[in-house]
C-alpha positions as CSV (number, residue, x, y, z in Angstrom):
1,M,84.1,33.9,-64.0
2,M,86.4,32.6,-61.2
3,P,87.3,36.2,-60.0
4,H,83.5,36.7,-59.4
5,L,83.1,33.4,-57.6
6,I,86.0,33.6,-55.2
7,P,84.5,36.5,-53.1
8,I,81.2,34.6,-52.7
9,S,82.8,31.2,-52.1
10,A,82.1,31.5,-48.4
11,L,78.4,32.0,-49.1
12,L,78.3,29.1,-51.5
13,A,80.1,26.9,-49.0
14,G,77.6,27.9,-46.2
15,I,74.5,27.0,-48.3
16,A,76.1,23.7,-49.4
17,L,76.9,22.6,-45.9
18,L,73.4,23.6,-44.7
19,L,71.7,21.7,-47.5
20,L,73.8,18.6,-46.7
21,G,72.2,18.7,-43.3
22,T,68.6,19.5,-44.3
23,G,68.7,17.1,-47.3
24,L,69.8,14.3,-45.0
25,L,67.2,15.2,-42.4
26,N,64.3,15.3,-44.9
27,T,64.8,11.7,-46.0
28,L,65.8,10.5,-42.5
29,L,62.6,11.7,-40.9
30,A,60.5,9.7,-43.3
31,L,62.5,6.6,-42.5
32,R,62.5,7.2,-38.7
33,G,58.9,8.0,-38.7
34,S,58.1,4.8,-40.5
35,L,60.1,2.8,-37.9
36,A,58.2,4.5,-35.2
37,G,54.9,3.4,-36.6
38,F,53.6,6.7,-37.9
39,S,50.9,6.3,-40.5
40,E,51.1,7.8,-44.0
41,Q,48.6,10.5,-43.1
42,T,50.7,11.5,-40.0
43,L,53.9,11.5,-42.0
44,G,52.2,13.6,-44.7
45,I,51.1,16.2,-42.2
46,I,54.5,16.4,-40.6
47,A,56.0,17.0,-44.1
48,S,53.3,19.7,-44.8
49,A,54.2,21.4,-41.5
50,Y,57.7,21.9,-42.9
51,F,56.5,23.4,-46.2
52,F,54.0,25.5,-44.3
53,G,56.9,26.9,-42.2
54,F,58.8,27.6,-45.4
55,F,55.8,29.4,-46.8
56,A,55.2,31.4,-43.6
57,G,58.9,32.2,-43.3
58,T,58.9,34.2,-46.5
59,F,56.9,36.8,-44.4
60,F,58.5,36.4,-41.0
61,A,62.2,36.0,-41.8
62,P,62.9,39.3,-43.6
63,P,61.9,41.5,-40.6
64,L,64.1,39.4,-38.3
65,I,67.0,39.8,-40.6
66,R,66.5,43.6,-40.8
67,R,66.4,43.7,-37.0
68,M,69.4,41.5,-36.3
69,G,71.7,42.0,-39.3
70,H,72.7,39.2,-41.7
71,V,75.4,37.5,-39.7
72,R,73.6,37.4,-36.4
73,A,70.4,36.3,-38.1
74,F,72.3,33.5,-39.9
75,A,73.6,32.3,-36.5
76,F,70.1,32.6,-35.0
77,F,68.6,30.4,-37.7
78,A,71.5,28.0,-37.5
79,A,71.0,27.5,-33.8
80,A,67.2,27.0,-34.2
81,M,67.7,24.5,-37.0
82,A,70.5,22.5,-35.2
83,T,68.4,22.3,-32.1
84,C,65.4,21.0,-34.0
85,M,67.5,18.4,-35.8
86,L,68.7,17.0,-32.4
87,L,65.3,17.2,-30.7
88,H,63.8,14.9,-33.4
89,S,65.8,12.0,-32.1
90,L,65.3,12.8,-28.4
91,W,61.5,12.8,-28.4
92,V,59.8,10.8,-31.2
93,D,56.3,12.2,-31.1
94,S,54.2,13.1,-34.1
95,A,52.8,16.4,-32.7
96,F,56.2,17.5,-31.4
97,W,57.7,16.7,-34.8
98,M,55.1,18.8,-36.6
99,L,56.2,21.8,-34.4
100,L,59.9,21.1,-35.1
101,R,59.3,20.9,-38.8
102,L,57.4,24.2,-38.8
103,V,60.3,25.9,-37.0
104,T,62.8,24.3,-39.4
105,G,60.9,25.6,-42.4
106,V,60.9,29.1,-41.1
107,A,64.6,28.9,-40.3
108,L,65.5,27.5,-43.7
109,V,63.8,30.5,-45.4
110,G,65.9,32.7,-43.1
111,F,69.1,31.0,-44.3
112,Y,68.1,31.3,-48.0
113,T,67.1,35.0,-47.6
114,V,70.5,35.8,-46.0
115,I,72.5,34.0,-48.6
116,E,70.5,35.1,-51.6
117,S,70.3,38.8,-50.6
118,W,74.1,38.7,-50.2
119,L,74.6,37.0,-53.5
120,N,72.3,39.6,-55.1
121,S,74.4,42.5,-53.7
122,E,77.8,41.0,-54.6
123,A,77.0,39.7,-58.1
124,P,77.8,42.1,-61.0
125,R,74.8,42.8,-63.1
126,E,76.3,41.3,-66.2
127,R,77.3,38.1,-64.3
128,R,74.1,37.5,-62.3
129,S,72.7,34.7,-64.6
130,Q,76.0,32.7,-64.4
131,I,76.3,33.1,-60.7
132,F,72.7,32.1,-60.2
133,A,73.3,29.0,-62.3
134,V,76.3,28.1,-60.1
135,Y,74.1,28.7,-57.0
136,M,71.4,26.3,-58.3
137,T,74.1,23.7,-59.1
138,V,75.4,23.9,-55.6
139,N,71.9,23.5,-54.2
140,L,71.1,20.4,-56.3
141,L,74.4,18.7,-55.8
142,A,74.2,19.2,-52.0
143,L,70.7,17.8,-51.8
144,A,71.8,14.7,-53.9
145,A,75.1,14.2,-51.9
146,A,73.2,14.4,-48.6
147,Q,71.5,11.0,-49.4
148,L,74.9,9.3,-49.3
149,F,75.1,9.7,-45.6
150,L,72.2,7.4,-45.0
151,R,74.5,4.5,-45.1
152,L,76.5,5.7,-42.1
153,D,74.0,4.2,-39.6
154,S,70.5,3.0,-39.0
155,P,67.7,5.6,-39.1
156,A,66.8,4.5,-35.6
157,A,70.1,5.6,-34.2
158,F,71.1,9.0,-33.0
159,T,74.0,9.2,-35.4
160,L,72.3,10.6,-38.5
161,F,70.4,13.2,-36.6
162,S,73.7,14.4,-35.1
163,V,75.4,14.4,-38.5
164,S,72.6,16.7,-39.8
165,A,73.0,19.1,-36.9
166,V,76.8,19.1,-37.3
167,F,76.4,20.3,-40.9
168,A,74.0,23.0,-39.9
169,V,76.4,24.3,-37.3
170,V,79.5,24.0,-39.5
171,A,77.6,26.0,-42.2
172,L,78.0,29.0,-39.8
173,M,81.8,29.0,-40.1
174,P,82.3,30.3,-43.6
175,V,79.4,32.8,-43.4
176,V,80.3,34.3,-40.0
177,G,84.0,34.5,-41.1
178,T,83.3,36.3,-44.4
179,R,84.6,39.8,-44.8
180,L,81.8,40.8,-47.2
181,A,79.8,43.8,-46.1
182,P,76.2,42.9,-45.2
183,P,73.7,44.0,-47.9
184,T,70.5,45.9,-47.5
185,L,67.5,43.7,-47.7
186,A,64.9,45.1,-50.1
187,A,61.2,44.8,-49.4
188,A,59.6,41.8,-51.1
189,P,57.2,42.7,-53.9
190,R,53.5,42.1,-53.4
191,P,52.2,39.0,-55.2
192,A,50.1,39.7,-58.2
193,L,47.8,36.6,-58.4
194,R,45.0,38.3,-60.4
195,R,47.5,39.7,-62.9
196,I,49.1,36.3,-63.3
197,W,45.7,34.7,-64.1
198,R,44.9,37.4,-66.7
199,A,48.3,37.4,-68.3
200,A,49.1,33.7,-68.3
201,P,46.5,31.3,-66.8
202,V,48.7,28.3,-67.8
203,A,51.4,29.6,-65.6
204,F,48.9,30.0,-62.7
205,V,47.7,26.4,-63.0
206,G,51.2,25.1,-63.6
207,A,52.7,26.8,-60.5
208,L,49.9,25.4,-58.3
209,A,50.2,21.9,-59.8
210,S,54.0,22.0,-59.5
211,G,53.7,22.8,-55.8
212,L,51.2,20.1,-55.1
213,G,53.1,17.4,-57.0
214,M,56.7,18.3,-56.0
215,G,55.6,19.0,-52.4
216,A,54.1,15.5,-52.3
217,F,57.3,14.0,-53.7
218,W,59.7,15.9,-51.4
219,G,57.6,15.1,-48.4
220,M,56.4,11.6,-49.1
221,G,58.8,10.2,-51.8
222,P,61.1,8.6,-49.2
223,V,58.1,7.1,-47.5
224,F,56.9,5.7,-50.8
225,A,60.3,4.1,-51.5
226,S,60.5,2.7,-48.0
227,R,57.0,1.3,-48.1
228,A,57.8,-0.2,-51.5
229,G,60.4,-2.4,-49.8
230,L,63.7,-0.4,-50.2
231,D,66.1,-0.2,-47.3
232,A,67.6,3.1,-46.1
233,E,70.5,2.9,-48.6
234,G,68.0,2.1,-51.4
235,V,65.8,5.1,-50.4
236,G,68.9,7.3,-50.6
237,V,69.7,6.1,-54.1
238,F,66.1,6.6,-55.2
239,V,66.1,10.2,-54.0
240,T,69.6,10.9,-55.4
241,V,68.7,9.5,-58.9
242,T,65.6,11.7,-59.0
243,I,67.5,14.9,-58.1
244,L,70.5,14.3,-60.4
245,A,68.2,13.5,-63.4
246,G,66.4,16.8,-62.7
247,A,69.7,18.7,-62.4
248,L,71.1,17.3,-65.6
249,L,68.1,17.9,-67.9
250,Q,66.8,21.3,-66.7
251,W,69.2,23.2,-69.0
252,P,68.5,21.2,-72.2
253,I,64.7,21.3,-71.6
254,G,64.9,25.0,-70.9
255,R,66.7,25.6,-74.2
256,V,64.1,23.5,-76.1
257,S,61.3,25.5,-74.4
258,D,62.9,28.8,-75.6
259,G,62.5,27.7,-79.2
260,M,58.8,26.8,-79.2
261,D,55.4,27.8,-77.8
262,R,56.1,27.7,-74.1
263,R,52.6,26.1,-73.4
264,R,53.5,23.2,-75.6
265,A,56.8,22.8,-73.8
266,L,55.0,22.9,-70.4
267,A,52.5,20.3,-71.7
268,L,55.4,18.0,-72.8
269,V,57.2,18.3,-69.4
270,A,54.0,17.7,-67.4
271,A,53.1,14.7,-69.6
272,A,56.6,13.2,-69.1
273,S,56.3,13.8,-65.4
274,T,52.9,12.0,-65.4
275,A,54.4,9.1,-67.3
276,G,57.3,8.8,-64.8
277,A,54.9,8.9,-61.9
278,L,52.7,6.3,-63.4
279,L,55.7,4.1,-64.1
280,M,56.7,4.3,-60.5
281,A,53.2,3.2,-59.4
282,V,53.4,0.2,-61.7
283,V,56.9,-1.1,-61.1
284,G,56.9,-0.6,-57.3
285,A,60.1,-1.9,-55.8
286,A,61.2,-3.6,-59.1
287,G,64.9,-2.6,-58.6
288,A,66.4,-1.0,-61.7
289,M,63.0,-0.2,-63.2
290,L,62.1,1.9,-60.2
291,L,65.3,4.0,-60.7
292,V,64.4,4.4,-64.4
293,A,61.0,5.7,-63.4
294,A,62.5,8.0,-60.8
295,A,65.0,9.3,-63.4
296,L,62.2,10.0,-65.9
297,F,60.1,11.7,-63.3
298,G,63.0,13.8,-61.9
299,A,64.2,14.9,-65.4
300,S,60.8,16.3,-66.3
301,A,59.2,17.3,-63.0
302,F,62.1,19.5,-61.9
303,S,61.8,21.4,-65.2
304,L,58.1,22.2,-64.7
305,Y,58.7,25.2,-62.4
306,P,61.4,26.9,-64.5
307,V,59.2,26.6,-67.7
308,V,56.2,28.1,-65.7
309,M,58.4,31.0,-64.7
310,A,59.6,31.6,-68.2
311,H,56.1,31.4,-69.6
312,L,54.9,34.0,-67.1
313,I,57.7,36.4,-67.9
314,D,56.9,36.1,-71.6
315,H,53.6,37.8,-70.7
316,L,54.6,40.5,-68.3
317,H,56.2,43.9,-68.8
318,Q,59.5,44.6,-67.2
319,D,58.0,46.5,-64.2
320,E,55.6,43.6,-63.5
321,I,58.1,40.7,-63.4
322,L,59.1,40.9,-59.7
323,A,55.5,41.0,-58.5
324,G,54.5,38.2,-61.0
325,N,57.3,36.0,-59.9
326,A,56.4,36.6,-56.2
327,G,52.9,35.5,-57.1
328,V,54.2,32.3,-58.6
329,L,56.2,31.6,-55.5
330,L,53.1,32.1,-53.4
331,L,51.1,29.6,-55.5
332,H,53.9,27.1,-55.6
333,G,54.4,27.4,-51.8
334,A,50.7,27.0,-51.0
335,G,50.6,23.9,-53.2
336,A,53.8,22.5,-51.6
337,A,52.2,23.0,-48.1
338,L,49.2,21.0,-49.1
339,G,50.8,18.3,-51.3
340,P,52.4,16.1,-48.6
341,A,49.3,16.0,-46.4
342,L,47.1,15.1,-49.4
343,G,49.7,12.6,-50.7
344,G,49.8,10.9,-47.2
345,L,46.1,10.9,-47.0
346,V,45.6,9.0,-50.3
347,M,48.5,6.6,-49.4
348,G,46.6,5.8,-46.2
349,W,43.4,5.2,-48.1
350,F,44.6,3.3,-51.2
351,G,48.1,2.0,-50.4
352,T,51.7,2.8,-51.4
353,A,51.1,3.2,-55.1
354,A,48.6,6.0,-54.5
355,L,51.4,8.6,-54.0
356,P,52.7,8.5,-57.6
357,L,49.1,8.3,-58.8
358,F,48.3,11.4,-56.8
359,I,51.3,13.2,-58.4
360,A,50.2,12.0,-61.9
361,A,46.7,13.4,-61.1
362,M,48.3,16.8,-60.5
363,F,50.5,16.9,-63.6
364,G,48.3,15.1,-66.1
365,P,45.4,17.6,-66.2
366,T,48.1,20.4,-66.3
367,A,49.5,18.9,-69.5
368,A,46.0,18.7,-71.0
369,Y,45.1,22.3,-70.1
370,A,48.4,23.7,-71.4
371,L,48.0,21.8,-74.7
372,L,44.4,22.9,-75.1
373,S,45.4,26.5,-74.5
374,A,48.1,26.3,-77.1
375,R,45.7,25.0,-79.7
376,R,43.1,27.6,-79.0
377,A,45.2,30.8,-79.6
378,P,48.8,31.7,-80.6
379,D,51.2,32.7,-77.8
380,E,51.6,36.5,-77.8
381,I,54.8,37.5,-76.1
382,V,55.0,40.9,-74.3
383,D,58.2,43.0,-75.0
384,E,60.6,40.1,-75.7
385,A,60.9,36.4,-75.0
386,A,62.4,35.2,-71.7
387,H,65.1,32.6,-71.3
388,C,64.3,29.5,-69.2
389,V,66.8,29.2,-66.4
390,P,67.4,26.0,-64.3
391,M,66.1,26.7,-60.9
392,L,64.3,25.4,-57.7
393,R,61.7,27.3,-55.8
394,T,63.3,29.8,-53.5
395,T,62.6,33.0,-51.6
396,P,61.5,36.3,-53.2
397,T,64.9,37.8,-52.5
398,V,66.6,36.0,-55.4
399,L,64.1,37.3,-57.9
400,E,66.0,40.5,-58.1
401,M,69.1,38.6,-59.2
402,M,67.3,37.3,-62.3
403,T,65.5,40.6,-63.1
404,P,68.4,43.1,-63.3
405,E,67.9,46.8,-63.4
406,P,67.6,48.1,-67.0
407,P,70.6,50.2,-68.1
408,P,70.2,54.0,-67.5
409,E,68.9,55.9,-70.5
410,P,71.2,58.4,-72.1
411,A,70.6,62.0,-71.2
412,P,68.0,63.6,-73.5
413,A,69.2,65.9,-76.3
414,A,68.4,69.6,-76.3
415,P,64.8,70.2,-77.5
416,A,64.4,71.0,-81.1
417,A,62.8,74.2,-82.4
418,S,59.5,72.4,-83.0
419,D,59.3,71.8,-79.2
420,V,58.1,68.2,-79.8
421,P,58.4,66.4,-76.4
422,I,60.9,63.6,-76.2
423,T,59.3,60.3,-75.2
424,G,60.8,57.0,-74.0
425,R,60.2,55.3,-77.4
426,Q,61.5,57.5,-80.2
427,P,61.8,56.3,-83.8
428,R,65.2,54.6,-84.5
429,A,67.6,57.2,-86.0
430,S,69.2,56.5,-89.4
431,A,72.9,55.7,-89.5
432,A,73.8,59.2,-90.7
433,E,71.8,60.8,-87.9
434,A,72.8,58.5,-85.0
435,P,75.2,60.1,-82.6
436,E,78.3,58.3,-81.6
437,S,77.9,56.8,-78.1
438,P,79.1,53.6,-76.4
439,A,76.8,50.7,-76.8
440,V,74.7,49.8,-73.7
441,P,73.7,46.1,-73.5
442,E,70.1,45.2,-73.2
443,P,69.0,43.5,-69.9
444,T,68.4,39.8,-70.2
445,R,64.8,38.8,-69.3
446,A,65.4,35.5,-67.5
447,A,63.1,33.2,-65.7
448,V,63.7,33.3,-62.0
449,R,63.9,29.7,-58.9
450,A,62.5,26.6,-56.0
451,Q,62.5,22.7,-53.7
């Protein structure tokens, strides 16, 4: 495995450094906005602007990358992001912050698209799943480690904003210095929302609910922790515990979901997420109990999106997977853009505890719908079952990494005297009749990523 990781180590280092900066900034803005007197509704709209930028960037970033090339596009997005990070501290204004967060979301998609298309081109087909797992691990660990920098200084000071910008700029160094040849960026598949609803309505509902709930947490979770009475360091610990719990349990939950009706697995995960959110609403700032609630929520909520992806792939043919996964990304992205604004709105109306209650209101009905669907009819898998892969929501570019090209079919034999046409699905030959040929491994149908 190491010989395959060494050539892409510069790409992994670049994304890790970038996420250290953006992970720190995401939490920092919630704390700094609270100190500036921004209301929950305003903070929610600012967070939604970021996710809307991320959503819009999936359409705008690829043409820019094709026009500039990967390295120059990476430098372009890094400059835009570092500038936005610094401007947050120079002018504390809600409307200005919304614009900055919109630009940051678009730039982050550009970063992801550059890195993921490069990884996709460099990863051998038989190693793509393992490299994708390493990539997801780097993402989650960087986001968790970023929270540790909150203890360096007060959120009101310039220090933490400059640290975020430094990470964004330093992320340029390994990527610009790489000797890897830039890849060709493939066109993104068109989302197939109608096909998703017909094939797997539970995946449709789960993707939208996951976007709404997780978007609300990413955007307003630090605000909730701060309003509950935690200081900056406590907020960092709260976010870190949630992320690490999600990172540790995605793989075991995925393996369990591979051995049962995926709708029941999705119902269990959504129900556990609901329980964790309700516990957060009840305990408030009750020290260790809040961290227990955060761990329960993170361990289950982070697994919802991968299970949704795997359930969808169970119900699609090989040639439909990319378009189906692009549709799930679209649904999740739309939900994530709305989640923080709605979460901030209910917090403003009903108080701090309304945020976890809002998240529970997204995941609870999803659990009930998935369980009801599982009881109504057996789950019929198309072709073969998928494997649930730990992941976060990402760009459409990485979908190709988890849906490898099928191996080439062997050349057809000479036609028999009966002139019967040879089709793609011939009866299996007997052992005596089978020609000797090297075995070709079947492609792995794996679920494919997303924050």
